[in-house]
N, CA, C and O atoms as CSV, one atom per row, in Angstrom:
chain,resi,resn,atom,element,x,y,z
A,1,MET,N,N,0.822,-1.232,0.063
A,1,MET,CA,C,0.014,-0.037,0.041
A,1,MET,C,C,1.110,1.541,0.169
A,1,MET,O,O,1.890,1.968,1.020
A,2,GLY,N,N,0.691,1.958,-0.995
A,2,GLY,CA,C,2.013,3.069,-1.145
A,2,GLY,C,C,1.010,4.328,-0.862
A,2,GLY,O,O,-0.215,4.303,-0.746
A,3,TYR,N,N,1.951,5.492,-0.783
A,3,TYR,CA,C,1.082,6.887,-0.512
A,3,TYR,C,C,1.117,7.528,-1.692
A,3,TYR,O,O,2.083,7.464,-2.453
A,4,LYS,N,N,-0.039,8.254,-1.941
A,4,LYS,CA,C,-0.202,9.123,-3.091
A,4,LYS,C,C,0.409,10.585,-2.924
A,4,LYS,O,O,0.453,11.033,-1.779
A,5,TYR,N,N,0.794,11.219,-3.780
A,5,TYR,CA,C,1.495,12.264,-3.723
A,5,TYR,C,C,0.430,13.248,-3.866
A,5,TYR,O,O,-0.352,13.226,-4.817
A,6,ARG,N,N,0.388,14.217,-2.814
A,6,ARG,CA,C,-0.522,15.594,-2.890
A,6,ARG,C,C,0.031,16.751,-3.331
A,6,ARG,O,O,1.212,16.995,-3.085
A,7,LYS,N,N,-0.767,17.626,-4.052
A,7,LYS,CA,C,-0.028,18.907,-4.217
A,7,LYS,C,C,-0.162,19.730,-2.796
A,7,LYS,O,O,-0.904,19.381,-1.878
A,8,PRO,N,N,0.556,20.699,-2.789
A,8,PRO,CA,C,0.645,21.506,-1.533
A,8,PRO,C,C,-0.502,22.431,-1.754
A,8,PRO,O,O,-0.765,22.868,-2.875
A,9,ILE,N,N,-1.281,22.771,-0.531
A,9,ILE,CA,C,-2.226,23.613,-0.767
A,9,ILE,C,C,-1.870,25.013,-0.551
A,9,ILE,O,O,-1.265,25.404,0.448
A,10,LYS,N,N,-2.342,25.912,-1.711
A,10,LYS,CA,C,-1.672,27.305,-1.609
A,10,LYS,C,C,-2.733,27.946,-0.611
A,10,LYS,O,O,-3.913,27.631,-0.463
A,11,SER,N,N,-1.993,28.932,0.032
A,11,SER,CA,C,-2.935,29.608,1.273
A,11,SER,C,C,-2.581,30.998,0.821
A,11,SER,O,O,-1.578,31.428,0.252
A,12,SER,N,N,-4.045,31.771,1.366
A,12,SER,CA,C,-3.864,33.187,1.281
A,12,SER,C,C,-3.352,34.078,2.226
A,12,SER,O,O,-3.356,35.309,2.206
A,13,LEU,N,N,-2.781,33.071,3.300
A,13,LEU,CA,C,-2.128,33.972,4.427
A,13,LEU,C,C,-0.814,34.033,4.094
A,13,LEU,O,O,-0.035,33.197,3.637
A,14,THR,N,N,-0.665,35.646,4.532
A,14,THR,CA,C,0.929,36.155,4.301
A,14,THR,C,C,1.529,36.398,5.528
A,14,THR,O,O,0.863,36.523,6.556
A,15,SER,N,N,2.758,36.475,5.496
A,15,SER,CA,C,3.836,36.423,6.756
A,15,SER,C,C,3.751,38.028,7.291
A,15,SER,O,O,3.488,39.023,6.616
A,16,VAL,N,N,4.058,37.941,8.707
A,16,VAL,CA,C,4.110,39.449,9.132
A,16,VAL,C,C,5.579,39.852,9.066
A,16,VAL,O,O,6.498,39.079,9.337
A,17,GLU,N,N,5.699,40.860,8.763
A,17,GLU,CA,C,7.006,41.974,8.600
A,17,GLU,C,C,7.578,41.608,9.913
A,17,GLU,O,O,6.949,41.665,10.970
A,18,THR,N,N,8.900,41.200,9.777
A,18,THR,CA,C,9.576,40.971,11.206
A,18,THR,C,C,10.647,42.165,11.513
A,18,THR,O,O,11.310,42.572,10.559
A,19,VAL,N,N,10.787,42.570,12.414
A,19,VAL,CA,C,11.557,43.689,12.791
A,19,VAL,C,C,12.790,43.097,14.048
A,19,VAL,O,O,12.439,42.470,15.048
A,20,GLU,N,N,14.003,43.392,13.786
A,20,GLU,CA,C,14.851,43.045,14.911
A,20,GLU,C,C,15.145,44.113,15.804
A,20,GLU,O,O,15.625,45.211,15.522
A,21,GLY,N,N,14.850,43.730,16.756
A,21,GLY,CA,C,14.702,44.741,18.521
A,21,GLY,C,C,16.186,44.758,18.542
A,21,GLY,O,O,17.040,43.961,18.154
A,22,GLU,N,N,16.226,46.090,19.204
A,22,GLU,CA,C,17.575,46.479,19.887
A,22,GLU,C,C,17.828,45.499,21.022
A,22,GLU,O,O,16.841,45.261,21.717
A,23,PRO,N,N,19.277,44.718,21.430
A,23,PRO,CA,C,19.322,44.145,22.362
A,23,PRO,C,C,19.309,45.197,23.810
A,23,PRO,O,O,19.504,46.412,23.833
A,24,ILE,N,N,19.071,44.454,24.740
A,24,ILE,CA,C,18.707,45.247,26.061
A,24,ILE,C,C,20.113,46.223,26.617
A,24,ILE,O,O,20.231,47.308,27.187
A,25,GLU,N,N,21.077,45.151,26.092
A,25,GLU,CA,C,22.451,45.696,26.610
A,25,GLU,C,C,22.958,46.981,25.932
A,25,GLU,O,O,23.630,47.817,26.537
A,26,HIS,N,N,22.581,47.097,24.577
A,26,HIS,CA,C,22.773,48.308,24.027
A,26,HIS,C,C,21.807,49.381,24.372
A,26,HIS,O,O,22.154,50.546,24.566
A,27,LYS,N,N,20.568,48.948,24.444
A,27,LYS,CA,C,19.711,49.933,24.837
A,27,LYS,C,C,20.263,50.743,26.370
A,27,LYS,O,O,20.166,51.960,26.525
A,28,ILE,N,N,20.641,50.128,27.054
A,28,ILE,CA,C,20.955,50.593,28.429
A,28,ILE,C,C,22.136,51.428,28.234
A,28,ILE,O,O,22.184,52.532,28.775
A,29,GLU,N,N,23.059,51.012,27.533
A,29,GLU,CA,C,24.419,51.771,27.349
A,29,GLU,C,C,24.006,52.961,26.512
A,29,GLU,O,O,24.588,54.020,26.748
A,30,ARG,N,N,23.084,52.934,25.568
A,30,ARG,CA,C,22.594,54.409,25.021
A,30,ARG,C,C,22.034,55.116,25.697
A,30,ARG,O,O,22.113,56.330,25.505
A,31,ILE,N,N,21.305,54.606,26.684
A,31,ILE,CA,C,20.250,55.480,27.687
A,31,ILE,C,C,21.331,56.099,28.520
A,31,ILE,O,O,21.279,57.317,28.690
A,32,VAL,N,N,22.436,55.316,29.132
A,32,VAL,CA,C,23.441,55.653,30.091
A,32,VAL,C,C,24.396,57.107,29.438
A,32,VAL,O,O,24.460,58.253,29.883
A,33,SER,N,N,24.893,56.633,28.525
A,33,SER,CA,C,25.533,57.390,27.730
A,33,SER,C,C,25.035,58.596,27.172
A,33,SER,O,O,25.820,59.541,27.086
A,34,ASN,N,N,23.989,58.714,26.819
A,34,ASN,CA,C,23.431,59.819,26.125
A,34,ASN,C,C,22.257,60.752,27.379
A,34,ASN,O,O,21.852,61.913,27.321
A,35,LYS,N,N,22.056,59.951,28.153
A,35,LYS,CA,C,21.426,60.473,29.418
A,35,LYS,C,C,20.022,60.850,28.837
A,35,LYS,O,O,19.469,61.939,28.989
A,36,GLU,N,N,19.599,59.916,28.237
A,36,GLU,CA,C,18.114,60.009,27.613
A,36,GLU,C,C,17.147,59.465,28.964
A,36,GLU,O,O,17.526,58.651,29.806
A,37,PRO,N,N,16.006,60.043,28.929
A,37,PRO,CA,C,14.977,59.400,29.775
A,37,PRO,C,C,14.460,58.165,29.330
A,37,PRO,O,O,14.756,57.784,28.198
A,38,ILE,N,N,13.817,57.564,29.969
A,38,ILE,CA,C,13.396,56.234,29.767
A,38,ILE,C,C,11.934,56.529,29.012
A,38,ILE,O,O,11.140,57.253,29.613
A,39,SER,N,N,11.625,56.078,27.929
A,39,SER,CA,C,10.637,56.903,27.531
A,39,SER,C,C,9.459,55.795,27.375
A,39,SER,O,O,8.286,56.108,27.578
A,40,ASP,N,N,9.829,54.534,27.018
A,40,ASP,CA,C,9.315,53.150,26.861
A,40,ASP,C,C,8.923,52.429,28.073
A,40,ASP,O,O,9.685,52.435,29.040
A,41,GLY,N,N,7.695,51.747,28.114
A,41,GLY,CA,C,7.654,50.718,29.380
A,41,GLY,C,C,6.075,50.490,29.571
A,41,GLY,O,O,5.353,51.179,28.851
A,42,ALA,N,N,5.598,49.796,30.265
A,42,ALA,CA,C,4.020,49.546,30.705
A,42,ALA,C,C,3.609,50.749,31.432
A,42,ALA,O,O,4.380,51.491,32.041
A,43,PRO,N,N,2.267,50.899,31.320
A,43,PRO,CA,C,1.724,52.021,32.027
A,43,PRO,C,C,1.787,51.741,33.698
A,43,PRO,O,O,1.912,50.581,34.092
A,44,GLU,N,N,1.725,52.486,34.335
A,44,GLU,CA,C,1.948,52.580,35.856
A,44,GLU,C,C,0.600,51.985,36.162
A,44,GLU,O,O,-0.277,52.443,35.428
A,45,ILE,N,N,0.196,51.120,37.012
A,45,ILE,CA,C,-1.180,50.758,37.714
A,45,ILE,C,C,-1.115,50.982,39.136
A,45,ILE,O,O,-2.137,50.673,39.748
A,46,PHE,N,N,-0.067,51.488,39.866
A,46,PHE,CA,C,0.202,51.852,41.200
A,46,PHE,C,C,-0.871,52.760,41.405
A,46,PHE,O,O,-0.963,53.763,40.696
A,47,THR,N,N,-1.888,52.450,42.520
A,47,THR,CA,C,-2.600,53.783,43.218
A,47,THR,C,C,-2.591,53.797,44.693
A,47,THR,O,O,-2.522,52.771,45.369
A,48,GLU,N,N,-2.653,54.854,45.113
A,48,GLU,CA,C,-2.446,55.542,46.575
A,48,GLU,C,C,-3.567,54.236,47.549
A,48,GLU,O,O,-4.678,53.819,47.221
A,49,ARG,N,N,-2.873,53.943,48.570
A,49,ARG,CA,C,-3.704,53.086,49.258
A,49,ARG,C,C,-5.294,53.383,49.487
A,49,ARG,O,O,-6.261,52.628,49.387
A,50,LYS,N,N,-5.211,54.635,49.798
A,50,LYS,CA,C,-6.441,55.323,50.378
A,50,LYS,C,C,-7.467,55.395,49.125
A,50,LYS,O,O,-8.663,55.425,49.412
A,51,GLU,N,N,-7.090,55.426,47.739
A,51,GLU,CA,C,-7.912,54.904,46.746
A,51,GLU,C,C,-8.249,53.633,46.480
A,51,GLU,O,O,-9.362,53.458,45.986
A,52,GLY,N,N,-7.609,52.762,46.672
A,52,GLY,CA,C,-7.890,51.470,46.993
A,52,GLY,C,C,-7.302,50.525,45.461
A,52,GLY,O,O,-6.656,51.231,44.687
A,53,VAL,N,N,-7.424,49.580,45.185
A,53,VAL,CA,C,-7.243,48.867,43.983
A,53,VAL,C,C,-8.031,49.106,42.952
A,53,VAL,O,O,-9.239,48.990,43.155
A,54,LYS,N,N,-7.617,49.450,41.753
A,54,LYS,CA,C,-8.360,49.432,40.601
A,54,LYS,C,C,-9.011,48.222,40.144
A,54,LYS,O,O,-8.377,47.168,40.105
A,55,SER,N,N,-10.413,48.297,39.742
A,55,SER,CA,C,-11.273,46.974,39.586
A,55,SER,C,C,-10.755,46.327,38.450
A,55,SER,O,O,-11.064,45.145,38.300
A,56,ALA,N,N,-9.833,47.016,37.398
A,56,ALA,CA,C,-9.581,46.402,36.073
A,56,ALA,C,C,-8.086,45.858,36.432
A,56,ALA,O,O,-7.461,45.490,35.436
A,57,TYR,N,N,-7.473,45.754,37.544
A,57,TYR,CA,C,-6.316,45.084,37.747
A,57,TYR,C,C,-6.476,44.517,39.082
A,57,TYR,O,O,-5.502,44.216,39.772
A,58,ASN,N,N,-7.656,44.368,39.451
A,58,ASN,CA,C,-7.875,43.590,40.817
A,58,ASN,C,C,-8.080,42.099,40.524
A,58,ASN,O,O,-9.024,41.679,39.855
A,59,ILE,N,N,-7.179,41.369,41.043
A,59,ILE,CA,C,-7.187,39.712,40.269
A,59,ILE,C,C,-8.924,39.257,41.043
A,59,ILE,O,O,-9.627,38.410,40.493
A,60,ARG,N,N,-9.399,40.014,42.403
A,60,ARG,CA,C,-10.502,39.369,42.951
A,60,ARG,C,C,-11.663,39.984,42.501
A,60,ARG,O,O,-12.750,39.718,43.015
A,61,THR,N,N,-11.527,40.869,41.491
A,61,THR,CA,C,-12.764,41.474,40.776
A,61,THR,C,C,-13.728,40.300,40.013
A,61,THR,O,O,-13.214,39.520,39.212
A,62,ASP,N,N,-14.919,40.258,40.281
A,62,ASP,CA,C,-15.741,39.767,39.358
A,62,ASP,C,C,-15.603,40.181,38.019
A,62,ASP,O,O,-15.948,41.349,37.840
A,63,ARG,N,N,-15.212,39.589,37.050
A,63,ARG,CA,C,-15.310,40.297,36.004
A,63,ARG,C,C,-16.344,40.104,34.885
A,63,ARG,O,O,-16.307,40.541,33.734
A,64,TRP,N,N,-17.351,39.287,35.539
A,64,TRP,CA,C,-18.499,39.195,34.411
A,64,TRP,C,C,-19.368,40.092,34.698
A,64,TRP,O,O,-20.031,40.432,33.719
A,65,GLU,N,N,-19.674,40.709,35.846
A,65,GLU,CA,C,-20.343,42.337,35.919
A,65,GLU,C,C,-19.867,43.287,34.880
A,65,GLU,O,O,-20.693,43.983,34.291
A,66,ILE,N,N,-18.314,43.390,34.549
A,66,ILE,CA,C,-17.933,44.214,33.776
A,66,ILE,C,C,-17.949,43.984,32.261
A,66,ILE,O,O,-18.028,44.880,31.421
A,67,ALA,N,N,-17.881,42.940,32.070
A,67,ALA,CA,C,-18.356,42.329,30.576
A,67,ALA,C,C,-19.917,42.218,30.478
A,67,ALA,O,O,-20.391,42.360,29.351
A,68,SER,N,N,-20.544,42.044,31.244
A,68,SER,CA,C,-21.921,42.092,30.836
A,68,SER,C,C,-22.555,43.822,30.927
A,68,SER,O,O,-23.554,44.197,30.313
A,69,GLU,N,N,-21.947,44.458,31.580
A,69,GLU,CA,C,-22.186,45.963,31.285
A,69,GLU,C,C,-21.777,46.647,29.750
A,69,GLU,O,O,-22.315,47.602,29.189
A,70,ALA,N,N,-20.501,45.707,29.240
A,70,ALA,CA,C,-19.820,46.472,28.318
A,70,ALA,C,C,-20.883,45.958,27.113
A,70,ALA,O,O,-21.208,46.667,26.161
A,71,MET,N,N,-21.406,44.443,27.367
A,71,MET,CA,C,-22.202,43.924,26.229
A,71,MET,C,C,-23.527,44.562,26.409
A,71,MET,O,O,-24.067,44.726,25.315
A,72,SER,N,N,-24.136,44.918,27.263
A,72,SER,CA,C,-25.309,45.677,27.357
A,72,SER,C,C,-25.316,46.958,26.659
A,72,SER,O,O,-26.352,47.440,26.201
A,73,LYS,N,N,-24.012,47.592,26.560
A,73,LYS,CA,C,-23.850,48.608,25.671
A,73,LYS,C,C,-23.615,48.525,24.300
A,73,LYS,O,O,-23.916,49.409,23.499
A,74,VAL,N,N,-23.092,47.491,24.033
A,74,VAL,CA,C,-22.977,47.008,22.759
A,74,VAL,C,C,-24.324,46.793,22.033
A,74,VAL,O,O,-24.720,47.353,21.010
A,75,GLU,N,N,-24.959,45.831,22.809
A,75,GLU,CA,C,-26.478,45.520,22.641
A,75,GLU,C,C,-27.168,46.776,22.178
A,75,GLU,O,O,-27.590,46.883,21.027
A,76,GLY,N,N,-27.286,47.772,23.127
A,76,GLY,CA,C,-27.991,49.131,23.061
A,76,GLY,C,C,-27.468,49.716,21.484
A,76,GLY,O,O,-28.355,49.885,20.647
A,77,SER,N,N,-26.442,49.930,21.211
A,77,SER,CA,C,-26.072,50.367,19.790
A,77,SER,C,C,-26.479,49.695,18.807
A,77,SER,O,O,-26.874,50.345,17.839
A,78,ILE,N,N,-26.513,48.286,18.735
A,78,ILE,CA,C,-26.861,47.606,17.733
A,78,ILE,C,C,-28.291,47.817,17.588
A,78,ILE,O,O,-28.796,47.872,16.466
A,79,GLN,N,N,-28.861,47.917,18.472
A,79,GLN,CA,C,-30.577,48.072,18.612
A,79,GLN,C,C,-31.008,49.477,18.018
A,79,GLN,O,O,-32.011,49.628,17.322
A,80,ALA,N,N,-30.339,50.246,18.292
A,80,ALA,CA,C,-30.196,51.772,17.777
A,80,ALA,C,C,-30.287,51.512,16.252
A,80,ALA,O,O,-31.310,51.640,15.579
A,81,LYS,N,N,-28.968,51.096,15.767
A,81,LYS,CA,C,-28.805,51.072,14.272
A,81,LYS,C,C,-30.134,50.440,13.671
A,81,LYS,O,O,-30.582,50.861,12.604
A,82,ARG,N,N,-30.665,49.564,14.280
A,82,ARG,CA,C,-31.835,48.515,13.739
A,82,ARG,C,C,-33.214,49.224,13.753
A,82,ARG,O,O,-34.139,48.835,13.040
A,83,ASP,N,N,-33.330,50.481,14.752
A,83,ASP,CA,C,-34.230,51.265,14.990
A,83,ASP,C,C,-34.311,52.282,13.763
A,83,ASP,O,O,-35.325,52.496,13.098
A,84,ALA,N,N,-32.875,52.954,13.558
A,84,ALA,CA,C,-32.780,53.861,12.664
A,84,ALA,C,C,-33.054,53.449,11.115
A,84,ALA,O,O,-33.522,54.206,10.264
A,85,LYS,N,N,-32.686,52.151,10.930
A,85,LYS,CA,C,-33.083,51.524,9.496
A,85,LYS,C,C,-34.477,51.353,9.153
A,85,LYS,O,O,-35.036,51.437,8.059
A,86,GLY,N,N,-34.985,51.064,10.459
A,86,GLY,CA,C,-36.626,50.966,10.315
A,86,GLY,C,C,-37.350,52.408,9.928
A,86,GLY,O,O,-38.294,52.429,9.139
A,87,LYS,N,N,-36.907,53.436,10.457
A,87,LYS,CA,C,-37.520,54.551,10.290
A,87,LYS,C,C,-37.333,55.175,8.818
A,87,LYS,O,O,-36.190,55.307,8.380
A,88,ILE,N,N,-38.439,55.556,8.060
A,88,ILE,CA,C,-38.279,55.931,7.014
A,88,ILE,C,C,-38.189,57.744,7.002
A,88,ILE,O,O,-39.061,58.387,7.586
A,89,SER,N,N,-37.048,58.435,6.277
A,89,SER,CA,C,-37.192,59.760,6.553
A,89,SER,C,C,-38.211,60.269,5.261
A,89,SER,O,O,-38.516,59.470,4.376
A,90,LYS,N,N,-38.697,61.680,5.257
A,90,LYS,CA,C,-39.841,62.157,4.522
A,90,LYS,C,C,-39.123,62.380,3.060
A,90,LYS,O,O,-39.927,62.515,2.137
A,91,LYS,N,N,-37.819,62.436,2.733
A,91,LYS,CA,C,-37.223,62.630,1.557
A,91,LYS,C,C,-37.046,61.095,0.905
A,91,LYS,O,O,-36.901,61.128,-0.317
A,92,ASP,N,N,-37.032,59.754,1.502
A,92,ASP,CA,C,-37.210,58.716,1.307
A,92,ASP,C,C,-38.639,57.909,0.911
A,92,ASP,O,O,-38.694,56.854,0.278
A,93,GLU,N,N,-39.864,58.733,1.487
A,93,GLU,CA,C,-41.109,57.941,1.301
A,93,GLU,C,C,-41.289,57.744,0.064
A,93,GLU,O,O,-40.553,58.429,-0.646
A,94,SER,N,N,-42.085,56.973,-0.538
A,94,SER,CA,C,-42.552,56.578,-1.706
A,94,SER,C,C,-44.092,56.661,-1.930
A,94,SER,O,O,-44.880,56.420,-1.015
A,95,LYS,N,N,-44.481,57.004,-3.158
A,95,LYS,CA,C,-45.851,57.321,-3.288
A,95,LYS,C,C,-46.683,56.033,-4.039
A,95,LYS,O,O,-46.115,55.412,-4.938
A,96,VAL,N,N,-47.456,55.832,-3.800
A,96,VAL,CA,C,-48.439,55.021,-4.335
A,96,VAL,C,C,-49.323,55.346,-5.370
A,96,VAL,O,O,-50.359,55.973,-5.150
A,97,ILE,N,N,-48.888,54.849,-6.813
A,97,ILE,CA,C,-49.580,55.402,-7.965
A,97,ILE,C,C,-50.496,54.264,-8.310
A,97,ILE,O,O,-50.133,53.100,-8.481
A,98,GLU,N,N,-51.954,54.808,-8.408
A,98,GLU,CA,C,-52.907,53.723,-8.824
A,98,GLU,C,C,-52.568,53.655,-10.644
A,98,GLU,O,O,-52.256,54.658,-11.285
A,99,LEU,N,N,-52.703,52.352,-11.214
A,99,LEU,CA,C,-52.521,52.335,-12.466
A,99,LEU,C,C,-53.999,51.816,-13.005
A,99,LEU,O,O,-54.462,50.714,-12.709
A,100,LYS,N,N,-54.768,52.941,-13.975
A,100,LYS,CA,C,-55.837,52.380,-14.545
A,100,LYS,C,C,-55.367,52.147,-15.814
A,100,LYS,O,O,-54.549,52.742,-16.515
A,101,VAL,N,N,-56.293,50.800,-16.033
A,101,VAL,CA,C,-56.142,50.229,-17.123
A,101,VAL,C,C,-57.606,50.032,-17.784
A,101,VAL,O,O,-58.391,49.562,-16.960
A,102,ASP,N,N,-58.061,50.219,-18.795
A,102,ASP,CA,C,-59.102,49.742,-19.495
A,102,ASP,C,C,-59.167,48.769,-20.225
A,102,ASP,O,O,-58.943,48.851,-21.433
A,103,LYS,N,N,-59.484,47.672,-19.622
A,103,LYS,CA,C,-59.631,46.374,-20.338
A,103,LYS,C,C,-60.066,46.288,-21.721
A,103,LYS,O,O,-59.540,45.439,-22.440
A,104,LYS,N,N,-61.102,47.183,-22.255
A,104,LYS,CA,C,-61.708,46.844,-23.507
A,104,LYS,C,C,-60.742,47.497,-24.576
A,104,LYS,O,O,-60.517,46.983,-25.672
A,105,ASP,N,N,-60.254,48.563,-24.179
A,105,ASP,CA,C,-59.062,49.034,-25.175
A,105,ASP,C,C,-57.984,49.049,-25.244
A,105,ASP,O,O,-57.388,49.942,-25.847
A,106,SER,N,N,-57.365,48.014,-24.617
A,106,SER,CA,C,-55.972,47.724,-24.289
A,106,SER,C,C,-55.345,47.262,-25.582
A,106,SER,O,O,-54.130,47.402,-25.721
A,107,GLY,N,N,-56.088,46.714,-26.553
A,107,GLY,CA,C,-55.524,46.353,-27.853
A,107,GLY,C,C,-55.120,44.862,-27.875
A,107,GLY,O,O,-54.964,44.220,-28.914
A,108,ALA,N,N,-54.969,44.385,-26.650
A,108,ALA,CA,C,-54.609,42.635,-26.544
A,108,ALA,C,C,-55.662,41.931,-26.890
A,108,ALA,O,O,-56.742,42.141,-26.337
A,109,LYS,N,N,-55.510,40.917,-27.930
A,109,LYS,CA,C,-56.390,39.986,-27.962
A,109,LYS,C,C,-56.339,38.813,-26.972
A,109,LYS,O,O,-55.283,38.616,-26.370
A,110,PRO,N,N,-57.411,38.011,-26.756
A,110,PRO,CA,C,-57.051,37.119,-25.660
A,110,PRO,C,C,-56.794,35.742,-26.482
A,110,PRO,O,O,-57.107,35.520,-27.651
A,111,THR,N,N,-56.129,34.861,-25.549
A,111,THR,CA,C,-55.831,33.818,-26.139
A,111,THR,C,C,-56.908,32.951,-26.059
A,111,THR,O,O,-57.996,33.259,-25.572
A,112,GLU,N,N,-56.494,31.369,-26.745
A,112,GLU,CA,C,-57.435,30.708,-26.502
A,112,GLU,C,C,-57.880,29.958,-25.403
A,112,GLU,O,O,-58.964,29.375,-25.408
A,113,GLY,N,N,-57.048,29.945,-24.401
A,113,GLY,CA,C,-57.206,29.660,-22.964
A,113,GLY,C,C,-58.029,30.467,-22.371
A,113,GLY,O,O,-59.011,30.016,-21.782
A,114,THR,N,N,-57.787,31.698,-22.422
A,114,THR,CA,C,-58.634,32.871,-21.719
A,114,THR,C,C,-59.880,33.126,-22.178
A,114,THR,O,O,-60.839,33.286,-21.422
A,115,SER,N,N,-59.941,33.175,-23.303
A,115,SER,CA,C,-61.234,33.293,-23.960
A,115,SER,C,C,-62.388,32.269,-23.542
A,115,SER,O,O,-63.532,32.674,-23.334
A,116,LYS,N,N,-62.035,30.933,-23.432
A,116,LYS,CA,C,-62.929,30.040,-22.774
A,116,LYS,C,C,-63.112,30.021,-21.408
A,116,LYS,O,O,-63.885,29.109,-21.113
A,117,ALA,N,N,-62.766,30.582,-20.545
A,117,ALA,CA,C,-62.583,30.718,-19.259
A,117,ALA,C,C,-63.710,31.798,-19.280
A,117,ALA,O,O,-64.385,31.731,-18.252
A,118,GLU,N,N,-64.052,32.625,-20.011
A,118,GLU,CA,C,-64.905,33.902,-19.705
A,118,GLU,C,C,-66.145,33.172,-19.921
A,118,GLU,O,O,-67.227,33.745,-19.801
């Protein structure tokens, strides 16, 4: 029982452009020698003790409440979009026009099937 050759499947995925970072040793040397301030880093999440811990960074926070509040806001915006689509503005209103057709003077002759039905 032999294996059959399969053509490789071509994908539409593309590679991410990679960039080589600066080694930490070179970065520290550059900052110290040029006396540059340290500009990059993570945001400071420290708060004063009297302010307490931010709920976004508290590991004991029930994130379900935060997520449900966020989803209710999203749900409200989706519903508002649906309501806006349902409303018709005055410039978009269409008028109903009645078409009056006189059957006797239409000029069309009945076919064999319709003449028997009458």
